[in-house]
C-alpha positions as CSV (number, residue, x, y, z in Angstrom):
1,X,25.7,21.3,-10.5
2,X,27.1,18.7,-8.2
3,X,30.5,20.6,-8.1
4,X,28.6,23.8,-7.0
5,X,27.0,21.9,-4.2
6,X,30.3,20.6,-3.0
7,X,31.6,24.1,-2.6
8,X,28.7,25.4,-0.5
9,X,28.2,23.0,2.4
10,X,28.6,19.7,4.2
11,X,28.3,16.7,2.0
12,X,27.0,13.1,2.7
13,X,26.0,10.3,0.4
14,X,23.6,7.4,1.1
15,X,21.8,4.8,-1.0
16,X,20.6,1.3,-1.4
17,X,21.1,-1.4,-4.1
18,X,18.7,-4.3,-4.3
19,X,19.3,-7.3,-6.4
20,X,16.9,-10.2,-7.1
21,X,17.9,-13.4,-8.9
22,X,15.6,-16.3,-9.8
23,X,16.6,-19.7,-11.1
24,X,13.3,-21.3,-12.2
25,X,13.0,-25.1,-12.4
26,X,12.8,-27.5,-14.2
27,X,14.9,-25.8,-16.9
28,X,16.9,-23.6,-14.5
29,X,16.1,-20.5,-16.5
30,X,17.5,-17.4,-14.9
31,X,15.8,-14.0,-14.3
32,X,17.5,-10.9,-13.0
33,X,16.4,-7.6,-11.4
34,X,18.5,-4.8,-10.0
35,X,17.6,-1.4,-8.6
36,X,20.0,1.2,-7.3
37,X,19.0,4.4,-5.6
38,X,21.5,7.1,-4.4
39,X,21.1,10.4,-2.6
40,X,23.6,13.2,-2.3
41,X,23.0,15.6,0.7
42,X,24.6,19.1,0.8
43,X,23.3,21.1,3.7
44,X,19.6,21.6,2.9
45,X,19.8,20.3,-0.6
46,X,19.3,16.7,-1.8
47,X,19.9,15.4,-5.3
48,X,19.4,11.8,-6.3
49,X,18.0,9.2,-8.7
50,X,17.1,5.6,-9.3
51,X,18.7,3.2,-11.9
52,X,16.8,0.1,-12.9
53,X,17.9,-3.1,-14.7
54,X,14.8,-5.2,-15.2
55,X,15.5,-8.4,-17.0
56,X,12.8,-10.6,-15.5
57,X,9.4,-11.6,-16.7
58,X,8.1,-13.6,-13.7
59,X,6.2,-10.7,-12.2
60,X,5.4,-8.9,-15.4
61,X,6.5,-9.0,-19.1
62,X,8.1,-5.6,-19.0
63,X,11.9,-5.4,-19.4
64,X,13.7,-2.1,-18.7
65,X,17.1,-0.6,-18.3
66,X,17.9,3.0,-17.5
67,X,17.3,5.9,-15.1
68,X,13.7,5.7,-13.9
69,X,13.8,8.5,-11.4
70,X,15.8,11.7,-10.8
71,X,15.1,14.5,-8.4
72,X,16.4,17.6,-6.7
73,X,15.1,18.9,-3.3
74,X,15.5,21.7,-0.9
75,X,14.4,21.6,2.8
76,X,14.2,24.9,4.6
77,X,12.7,25.9,8.0
78,X,9.4,26.9,6.6
79,X,9.7,26.2,2.8
80,X,10.5,23.0,0.9
81,X,10.9,22.5,-2.8
82,X,11.0,19.3,-4.8
83,X,11.6,18.9,-8.6
84,X,11.6,15.6,-10.5
85,X,10.0,12.3,-9.3
86,X,8.2,12.1,-6.0
87,X,5.3,10.5,-4.1
88,X,2.5,12.4,-2.4
89,X,-0.8,11.5,-0.8
90,X,-3.1,14.5,-0.2
91,X,-5.5,14.4,2.7
92,X,-7.1,11.1,3.1
93,X,-6.2,9.9,-0.4
94,X,-9.7,10.5,-1.8
95,X,-8.3,12.9,-4.4
96,X,-4.6,11.9,-4.9
97,X,-2.6,9.0,-3.7
98,X,0.8,8.6,-5.4
99,X,2.6,5.7,-3.7
100,X,4.9,2.8,-4.4
101,X,4.6,-0.8,-3.2
102,X,7.3,-3.2,-4.5
103,X,5.5,-6.6,-3.6
104,X,2.4,-5.3,-5.4
105,X,4.6,-4.1,-8.3
106,X,2.8,-0.7,-8.1
107,X,4.7,2.6,-8.8
108,X,2.6,5.7,-9.0
109,X,5.4,8.3,-8.9
110,X,4.7,11.8,-10.1
111,X,7.1,13.6,-12.4
112,X,6.9,17.3,-11.9
113,X,7.4,19.6,-8.9
114,X,6.1,20.4,-5.4
115,X,6.3,23.5,-3.2
116,X,5.4,23.5,0.5
117,X,5.2,26.3,3.1
118,X,4.1,25.9,6.7
119,X,3.8,28.1,9.7
120,X,2.5,27.4,13.2
121,X,-1.2,27.7,12.2
122,X,-1.2,27.5,8.3
123,X,0.2,25.2,5.7
124,X,0.0,25.5,1.9
125,X,1.2,23.0,-0.7
126,X,1.1,23.3,-4.5
127,X,2.2,20.6,-6.9
128,X,2.1,19.5,-10.5
129,X,3.1,16.4,-12.3
130,X,2.3,13.4,-14.5
131,X,1.7,10.1,-12.8
132,X,3.3,6.9,-14.1
133,X,0.6,4.6,-15.5
134,X,0.1,0.9,-14.9
135,X,2.3,-0.1,-17.9
136,X,5.3,1.6,-16.0
137,X,6.3,3.2,-19.3
138,X,3.9,6.0,-20.2
139,X,2.6,8.8,-18.1
140,X,-0.9,10.1,-17.5
141,X,-1.9,13.7,-18.4
142,X,-0.8,16.6,-16.2
143,X,-2.4,17.2,-12.9
144,X,-2.2,20.3,-10.7
145,X,-3.2,20.6,-7.0
146,X,-3.4,23.0,-4.1
147,X,-3.6,21.7,-0.5
148,X,-4.3,24.1,2.4
149,X,-4.4,23.2,6.1
150,X,-5.4,25.4,9.0
151,X,-4.9,24.7,12.8
152,X,-7.2,27.3,14.4
153,X,-6.9,25.7,17.8
154,X,-4.6,23.2,19.4
155,X,-6.7,20.0,18.8
156,X,-8.4,20.9,15.5
157,X,-7.0,20.7,12.0
158,X,-9.0,21.7,8.8
159,X,-7.9,20.9,5.3
160,X,-9.1,21.7,1.7
161,X,-7.7,20.3,-1.5
162,X,-8.4,21.2,-5.1
163,X,-7.0,19.2,-8.0
164,X,-7.3,19.6,-11.8
165,X,-6.3,16.8,-14.1
166,X,-6.1,17.1,-17.9
167,X,-8.2,14.4,-19.6
168,X,-7.2,14.7,-23.3
169,X,-6.2,11.0,-23.6
170,X,-9.8,9.8,-23.5
171,X,-11.9,12.8,-24.3
172,X,-13.4,14.6,-27.3
173,X,-11.5,17.9,-27.5
174,X,-13.3,19.4,-30.5
175,X,-14.9,21.9,-28.2
176,X,-11.9,22.7,-26.0
177,X,-9.4,21.1,-23.7
178,X,-11.1,18.4,-21.6
179,X,-10.3,18.1,-17.9
180,X,-11.6,16.8,-14.6
181,X,-11.8,18.5,-11.2
182,X,-11.4,17.0,-7.8
183,X,-12.0,18.5,-4.3
184,X,-11.6,17.2,-0.8
185,X,-12.5,18.8,2.5
186,X,-11.2,17.1,5.7
187,X,-10.9,17.6,9.5
188,X,-9.2,16.0,12.4
189,X,-10.4,16.7,15.9
190,X,-8.8,15.4,19.1
191,X,-10.9,15.8,22.3
192,X,-10.1,14.0,25.5
193,X,-9.8,10.3,24.7
194,X,-11.6,10.6,21.3
195,X,-10.1,11.1,17.9
196,X,-12.4,12.1,15.0
197,X,-11.4,12.3,11.3
198,X,-13.7,13.0,8.4
199,X,-13.4,13.8,4.7
200,X,-15.6,14.5,1.8
201,X,-14.6,14.5,-1.9
202,X,-16.2,15.6,-5.1
203,X,-15.3,14.8,-8.7
204,X,-16.5,16.4,-12.0
205,X,-15.3,15.5,-15.5
206,X,-15.7,18.1,-18.2
207,X,-15.2,17.3,-21.9
208,X,-18.2,17.6,-24.2
209,X,-20.7,20.4,-24.9
210,X,-24.3,19.5,-24.4
211,X,-27.7,21.2,-23.7
212,X,-26.8,21.0,-20.0
213,X,-23.4,22.7,-20.5
214,X,-20.0,21.0,-20.2
215,X,-20.4,17.4,-19.1
216,X,-18.0,14.6,-18.5
217,X,-16.7,12.3,-21.2
218,X,-18.8,9.5,-19.6
219,X,-20.9,12.0,-17.5
220,X,-18.8,11.1,-14.5
221,X,-19.7,12.9,-11.3
222,X,-18.3,11.5,-8.2
223,X,-18.9,11.9,-4.4
224,X,-17.2,10.3,-1.5
225,X,-17.5,10.4,2.3
226,X,-15.3,8.7,4.9
227,X,-15.0,9.1,8.6
228,X,-13.3,7.4,11.6
229,X,-13.9,7.7,15.3
230,X,-11.6,6.2,17.9
231,X,-11.6,6.0,21.7
232,X,-8.6,4.9,23.8
233,X,-7.7,4.5,27.5
234,X,-5.6,2.1,29.5
235,X,-6.7,-1.4,28.6
236,X,-9.2,-0.6,25.9
237,X,-9.3,0.9,22.4
238,X,-12.3,1.2,20.0
239,X,-12.2,2.2,16.3
240,X,-15.2,2.8,14.0
241,X,-14.6,3.6,10.3
242,X,-17.2,4.2,7.6
243,X,-17.2,4.9,3.8
244,X,-19.5,5.8,1.0
245,X,-17.9,6.2,-2.4
246,X,-19.6,6.7,-5.8
247,X,-17.7,7.5,-9.0
248,X,-14.3,8.0,-7.3
249,X,-12.3,5.3,-9.1
250,X,-10.0,7.7,-10.9
251,X,-6.7,5.7,-11.1
252,X,-4.8,8.5,-9.3
253,X,-6.4,8.2,-5.9
254,X,-6.9,5.5,-3.2
255,X,-10.0,5.9,-1.1
256,X,-9.5,4.3,2.4
257,X,-10.9,0.7,2.1
258,X,-12.0,0.5,5.8
259,X,-10.8,-3.1,5.9
260,X,-8.0,-4.7,7.9
261,X,-6.7,-6.4,4.8
262,X,-6.8,-3.1,2.8
263,X,-9.1,-4.7,0.3
264,X,-11.8,-2.7,-1.5
265,X,-14.7,-3.8,-3.7
266,X,-14.0,-1.6,-6.7
267,X,-11.5,1.1,-5.6
268,X,-14.2,3.7,-5.0
269,X,-16.3,3.3,-8.1
270,X,-19.4,2.3,-6.0
271,X,-18.9,1.0,-2.5
272,X,-20.2,1.6,1.0
273,X,-19.3,-0.1,4.2
274,X,-17.8,0.1,7.7
275,X,-15.2,-1.4,10.0
276,X,-15.3,-1.9,13.8
277,X,-12.2,-2.8,15.7
278,X,-11.8,-3.6,19.5
279,X,-8.5,-3.8,21.4
280,X,-8.6,-5.1,25.0
281,X,-5.7,-5.5,27.5
282,X,-7.4,-6.5,30.8
283,X,-4.1,-7.8,32.2
284,X,-0.4,-7.3,31.4
285,X,-0.1,-10.8,29.9
286,X,-3.2,-10.7,27.7
287,X,-4.1,-8.6,24.6
288,X,-7.1,-9.3,22.4
289,X,-7.7,-7.8,19.0
290,X,-11.1,-8.3,17.3
291,X,-12.6,-6.7,14.2
292,X,-15.5,-6.9,11.9
293,X,-15.9,-5.2,8.5
294,X,-18.6,-5.2,5.9
295,X,-18.7,-3.6,2.4
296,X,-21.1,-3.6,-0.5
297,X,-22.1,-1.8,-3.7
298,X,-25.4,0.0,-4.3
299,X,-26.8,-3.0,-6.1
300,X,-25.8,-5.4,-3.3
301,X,-24.4,-7.7,-6.0
302,X,-20.9,-7.2,-4.7
303,X,-20.3,-7.8,-1.0
304,X,-17.2,-8.3,1.2
305,X,-17.5,-9.3,4.9
306,X,-14.6,-10.1,7.3
307,X,-14.4,-11.1,10.9
308,X,-11.2,-11.6,12.8
309,X,-10.1,-12.4,16.4
310,X,-6.4,-12.5,17.5
311,X,-5.6,-12.8,21.2
312,X,-2.0,-12.5,22.4
313,X,-0.8,-14.3,25.6
314,X,2.6,-13.6,27.1
315,X,3.8,-16.0,29.8
316,X,7.3,-15.9,31.2
317,X,8.9,-14.9,27.8
318,X,6.8,-17.2,25.7
319,X,4.2,-15.6,23.4
320,X,1.1,-17.5,22.1
321,X,-1.1,-16.0,19.4
322,X,-4.2,-18.0,18.4
323,X,-6.1,-16.4,15.5
324,X,-9.3,-16.8,13.5
325,X,-10.4,-15.1,10.3
326,X,-13.5,-15.6,8.2
327,X,-14.0,-13.8,4.9
328,X,-17.1,-14.0,2.8
329,X,-16.5,-12.4,-0.7
330,X,-18.9,-12.0,-3.6
331,X,-17.4,-9.7,-6.2
332,X,-18.2,-10.7,-9.8
333,X,-15.3,-10.2,-12.2
334,X,-12.8,-9.5,-9.4
335,X,-9.1,-10.3,-9.7
336,X,-9.4,-12.5,-6.7
337,X,-11.4,-15.6,-7.6
338,X,-11.9,-16.7,-3.9
339,X,-15.4,-16.3,-2.6
340,X,-15.0,-17.5,1.0
341,X,-12.0,-18.2,3.2
342,X,-11.9,-19.5,6.8
343,X,-8.5,-19.7,8.6
344,X,-7.6,-20.7,12.1
345,X,-4.2,-21.3,13.7
346,X,-1.7,-20.7,16.4
347,X,1.6,-18.8,16.5
348,X,4.3,-19.2,19.1
349,X,7.3,-16.9,19.7
350,X,10.2,-16.9,22.2
351,X,13.6,-15.3,22.7
352,X,16.3,-17.0,24.8
353,X,19.5,-15.0,24.9
354,X,20.7,-14.7,21.3
355,X,18.3,-17.3,19.9
356,X,14.8,-16.6,18.7
357,X,12.1,-19.2,17.7
358,X,8.9,-18.7,15.8
359,X,6.4,-21.5,15.0
360,X,3.1,-21.0,13.2
361,X,0.5,-23.5,12.0
362,X,-2.8,-22.8,10.4
363,X,-5.6,-24.4,8.5
364,X,-7.5,-22.7,5.7
365,X,-10.7,-23.7,3.9
366,X,-11.1,-21.9,0.6
367,X,-14.2,-21.8,-1.6
368,X,-14.6,-20.6,-5.2
369,X,-17.6,-20.6,-7.4
370,X,-17.0,-24.1,-8.8
371,X,-14.7,-25.8,-6.2
372,X,-13.5,-25.8,-2.7
373,X,-10.3,-27.0,-1.0
374,X,-8.3,-27.1,2.2
375,X,-4.8,-25.7,2.9
376,X,-2.8,-26.8,6.0
377,X,0.1,-24.3,6.4
378,X,3.2,-24.5,8.6
379,X,6.1,-22.0,9.3
380,X,9.3,-22.5,11.3
381,X,11.8,-19.7,11.9
382,X,15.0,-20.0,14.0
383,X,17.3,-17.0,14.5
384,X,20.7,-16.4,16.0
385,X,22.2,-12.9,16.1
386,X,22.4,-11.9,12.4
387,X,21.5,-15.3,11.0
388,X,18.0,-16.8,10.5
389,X,16.9,-20.2,9.1
390,X,13.3,-20.7,8.1
391,X,11.1,-23.2,6.3
392,X,7.5,-24.1,5.8
393,X,5.0,-25.0,3.2
394,X,1.4,-25.3,2.1
395,X,-0.6,-28.5,1.2
396,X,-3.4,-27.8,-1.2
397,X,-5.9,-30.6,-0.8
398,X,-8.1,-31.0,-3.9
399,X,-8.4,-34.7,-4.1
400,X,-4.7,-35.5,-4.7
401,X,-2.8,-33.1,-2.4
402,X,-0.3,-30.7,-4.0
403,X,2.6,-29.7,-1.8
404,X,4.4,-26.3,-1.8
405,X,7.5,-26.8,0.5
406,X,10.3,-24.2,0.8
407,X,13.3,-23.3,2.9
408,X,15.4,-20.2,3.3
409,X,18.5,-18.8,5.1
410,X,19.1,-15.1,5.8
411,X,22.0,-13.0,6.9
412,X,21.1,-9.4,8.0
413,X,23.9,-7.2,9.4
414,X,24.5,-3.7,8.1
415,X,25.3,-3.0,5.3
416,X,24.2,-6.4,3.9
417,X,20.9,-8.2,3.9
418,X,21.1,-11.5,2.0
419,X,18.4,-14.2,1.7
420,X,18.7,-17.5,-0.2
421,X,15.6,-19.6,-0.6
422,X,14.6,-22.8,-2.5
423,X,11.4,-24.6,-3.0
424,X,7.9,-24.1,-4.3
425,X,6.2,-20.8,-3.4
426,X,2.4,-20.7,-3.8
427,X,2.0,-17.0,-4.1
428,X,-0.6,-14.8,-2.3
429,X,-3.3,-12.2,-2.9
430,X,-2.1,-9.0,-1.3
431,X,-3.6,-5.4,-1.0
432,X,-2.5,-1.9,-0.1
433,X,-4.6,1.2,0.0
434,X,-7.5,-0.7,-1.6
435,X,-5.3,-1.7,-4.6
436,X,-4.7,-5.5,-4.9
437,X,-2.5,-7.9,-6.9
438,X,-1.2,-11.4,-6.9
439,X,2.2,-12.4,-5.7
440,X,2.7,-15.1,-8.4
441,X,3.8,-18.7,-7.7
442,X,7.4,-19.7,-8.3
443,X,9.4,-22.9,-8.1
444,X,13.2,-22.8,-7.9
445,X,16.0,-20.8,-6.2
446,X,15.7,-17.2,-5.2
447,X,18.5,-14.8,-4.1
448,X,17.7,-11.4,-2.6
449,X,20.6,-9.1,-1.8
450,X,20.3,-5.6,-0.4
451,X,23.4,-3.4,0.1
452,X,23.1,-0.1,2.1
453,X,25.7,2.6,1.8
């Protein structure tokens, strides 16, 4: 097939190879991870794949070697076709959100096909595939979706999505093939200085016969609503987001968390809340970002509140960023054991010819159910052209202080990006699209090498 492509058009090749090496103290045990991805472009065609050699167990216990993705695509003026592995988020993500995040170790790629057609006023997309599950080895049952968008007038876009997902892995199929259905309706309206987006989703799971007809395996019936309204003009911006999700934790979607940290309470199983953000720029040298978000479940046993303020002051090439964040979290059984966190600090940045300097210091107070502690943090970064040197650390004060110092050097000039670091890395709780995980602690030497071609 590749030879056929070479005969019919202009050819280009691009790709990236990422290598991670860990030497963990005190025994200096080594861990290795390498991922290579290449794409061959021939006119409107694209063929590529991803090869993985996973020989590390620091981030998970899975070890793999082989081709993990392969795909073939065609991009026309109005029509595009994709076969193989791909990522796709439909609408607002209430129904389907297939995405990848390497720091979170999340890979929700679909294996199947996607066909898209678009004109000036109408767009239609049909897709099918099986999503990679959390174990990164097996795949979920087949899902099929249709996504239609209409632009009846210049500033209005309407969308409708239907998705069917087979559910034979966890359903009683004596009475027929079990499945679940999802639907989403959404709109985007731009009027003067206002932007309005809104979406509603419904979920029905069918599997067992009863007196009431076909009902879900766990009688799951979901409903979700989300909306955002923003206003902007010179010197001011306002954003208001709201959510109400019940029964939408399906493992294939990612309802918008309406939270600046992208953290949700239970990924749409039962949560309501809102987020208000204010951006002010009264003068050219001053910007102020402030936000408040609150979320809860229907029982009010789980709550998540966050307030943050971050001014930015630019004075003659020197930038000062004081910041303050307060999080109050009460989520029984959650992955993150923190209940409350208060953090305040100051960041400084400047650029003098080819030299850049970044200094950041902060102080955290963290509280869990049974204990509380303080965490002073410091970061220093110095850059010169393609080189950068950085260092920092965390002091965890619980009676006897525990220190987490580290240092790193980086060279970044195409086609290479090389980082060497050594020290104790405390790890962090990070989120994306309402899905969260821990970046695990590590002590030793790390080498991260990226090669582009």
